[in-house]
N, C-alpha and C positions, 0 to 999 in steps of 0.2 A: 525130473519136471520140478521136483521142491527146490533142489539146489536151483533150480535158475527163479523157481519162484520167491527165494532167499535172496538172491542179487538182486533181483526188482526191489523189494523191500526195502535191502542195503541201502543203495543208490535214492529210493526216495527218502528213506530218511535221513542223508547225507543231505539231498540236497535241499531238505526242507530246514536245515540245523542252519547250512551255509544260508539262506535265504534269511533264518533270523538273526543270525551273526552282522548281515550286509544292512537288516536294518536298524539294529540299533546302534550300527557306527555312524550309519546314515542321518538316524533322530541323533547322535550323539553330539554329531558334527556342526547340525542344523542347529541345535540350541547357543552349542560353542558359537556361531556364527553370529546366532542372534545377543549373546552376549558381548559380544565385542564391537556388534556394529552401533548396542544401547548407548556405546560410552565413544561413538563417533569415528569414522574412518578417512580416507580418501577416495572419494569418490568420482573426482575431477581429472583434473592433470597433474601428472607425480611432479612438478615445479611447484604446486601450491603444498606440498608438505614437504618438500627437500630443497635444499639450495647450493649450490657450492660456486663461488666467485673464485676468480681465476689465482687471487693474492693466496686464498689458502689451499687451493691446488699447488701452487707452486710448494708451498709449506711446508703441505704432504707427503710432497717429493723429494725435498730437500731430507726432511726427517723420514723417510724408509728406509730400505734398506737394499734399493739398488741404486751401486755406485755411478751409472751413467744418464742417469735421471734426477741427480740430485743439483747440479745445474745448469738443469735446461729451464729456459723462459717460458712460461705459459702463455699464449697469446687470448685462446677465449675458453669458453666451458659452454655447451649445450647438453641438450637431451641427447640418446643415444637413440639413433632409429628403434633397437631393442629395448624394450619397456626395462626400467630396471636398475643401468648404467648411462653414466655420464661421459659424453665423447668432450674429450681434453684436446685443444690444440697445441702444440710442445714445436718449440724449437731450439737448437744448438747449431751453433758454426757453420750459420750459415743456410742449413738442412732441417727442413718442418716434418713432421709428421705426428699421427693420433693414436692416442690410449684412451682407453674404458677404465672406468672406477666403476662399480657397485654403488648401490645408497646408500651402502653402511661406512663406506670409506674405508674398508678394511680389503679390499681384494680387487687388486689391479689385471690388465687384459694386457696383454700387448697382444694384437693377433688382427685378423679381418674377421669382420660381421659379414655374411653371406645370406641372401637370403632363399632360404631350403628350395619354393617351391618354383621360383627362377634362376635359380644361380645365380642372380646378380650381385657383382662386389661392391654391398653398399658401402666399405669402408673406402676402395679406392673411388666409387665417383664422386666424394666426400671430400679426399682427400686434393685432387683435383679440384674441384669447387674452391676451395680454403686456400690452392697456390695459384689464383690466374693474378697476373702479372695484367699493370697497364699498357696495353698496346702504343697506347701514343707517344712513350717513352721510346721506341724504338724506329728509331731511321733509319726507312730503308732508299737512299738516297743512294750508299752506298753496295747496296745489296748486289749477288746477283740471281738474278731472274729464271726462269725454270717455268715458260709457258706466256701465256699473254698477259703483258701488264695494263689491260684493259678489263680481266675477269672479274666476275664478280667478287667473289671469294678469295682475300689475300692471306695464303700464311706465311708465318715464319718459319725458319729451323735454324736450330743452330746445331752446326756440324762441327767434324775434328776429321782434316785429308787423312790423317792418321789410325781412325778408327774404325775395325772392320762392321759394327754394326751400322755405324754412317753408311757406309756404301751396301750393304743393303737394304737402308728404306731408300737410299737414290735410285734402287731399281724399282721400289715401290712406289717413292713418288712419280717415276718415269711413265710407270701404267695409270695413276692417277689421270695427270697429265692427258695419254693417249685417249682415255674413257672421257675427261670431262676439261670442256675448252671454257672452264666458267671459274674452273679454279687452278691460281697460279701462286708457287710456291717463291716467297722470298730469304736467300738463303746468306748467311751471316758465319761465317768462320770462324768458328769456335777452341782454337786448339789447348789441348789438354796439356797438364803439365808435365805427365807420366808418356809422355808421345815424345819423345827429343828431336827430331824430325818436324813434328807436327810443325812448328811456329813458322820454321821459313817456308815449307810448303804453303803454308797459307798465306802468308807475304807474298810470294811468288804467286798463287793465283790471283791473289787480291790488288796486285801490281795490273795484271791484265785484265781482271774481272773477267774470267773466262769461263765460262760453262763447259766449253769440251776440255781445258787444261785440266778442270776439275774431277770429270768422270773419267776421263785416261789416268788421273792418278788414284781413282777407286780402283780402275783395271792392271795397277800396278807398274802405268806408263812413272815413272819420277818427274816431276815438272822442276825446269831451269832451276840455276838459283836467283832469285829476287833482281831484278832492273830496275826497281828503282827505292825510292823512302816515301814509304808511309806508317804512321800511326792507327791505320785504321781498327789492325788487329789487335792493336793495345786496347781500345776506346771499345771495342766488341767482346776484350776479356771482362774490364772494367764492370761494362753495363752486364752482363751476363751474371756476373756476383753479385750487383745490385738486384738484381729483378728474383736472387736464388737460385740459377741454374748452375749446377754443377759438376753435369754429366753430359756427356753426347749418344747418339743423339738427341735434340730435344724440338719436338711440335708444340708452336705459340698457335693457336685457332683464332681467327677472327675477335672473337669475345674475349681472350685473355689464357684464356683453360691452358694451358700443359702439358703437354702427352710425352710424357719421356722413354724413349726406347723404339725398336723397327717394331712396325707394324704393318700390317697387310695392307692393301690398297682399296679392297674396299671396305676395312675398316676403318681406314682416315678419312674417304669418302664419306659413309655415315656419319663421323664426327663432326665432321663440317658443314654439311648438311641439316644436322641435328638441329642445328640451333636457329634456322630458318633464314 
């Protein structure tokens, strides 16, 4: 019983001591904060105290130790969604990207910012916004139409006949058409240089402007050799490069957002209809 009493007494004294230490730390921190605040501080927007111009960011990257970033062009600088970071939009060899720099301008973060509570990929969303294209520059007269031409939503798809992910996306597009009659896809043939047969296949399909021929090709049935002379495929390639499209498949939504890769039908519908 005495042993238990001693234990209680010991823990009581320990708790009292910890409380005293915590109180002392709190007082010390409070005094320090008061002293700091008396000299002024940032109470509003971070940009009121911190600045970073695109040219300065470009010079910092040029002087830094990462070879791949020494020759990039900085398009814009803004505050990142996470406080204490700059969001820097960069471009190199026609490709765009996002990196982050802390306000001390010493630490670079190459990666993605994800909101913990919602799992929303903020970097990905910002990247899509920054890479919007002017859809008025894209002629639809030559496109292969999938769906009703009178549909409310017109979605442009850059596709390669020999791209396996394009074939996968095409199957998802067919599901979208089955579910939503107010969505139509305008397909632009965009053969990649690393697919040696894609150019002539694209030309053959373009000559007929045939959705059936494209779908048979995706199923493994090789189309016949081109039976016409057309420069439309070259125009598609040139336009794609100007728009910054360098991979297939690439979906261009009516508001100009570019979505790369094969994504599920339901997600495609969500992206299209979320813009109103």
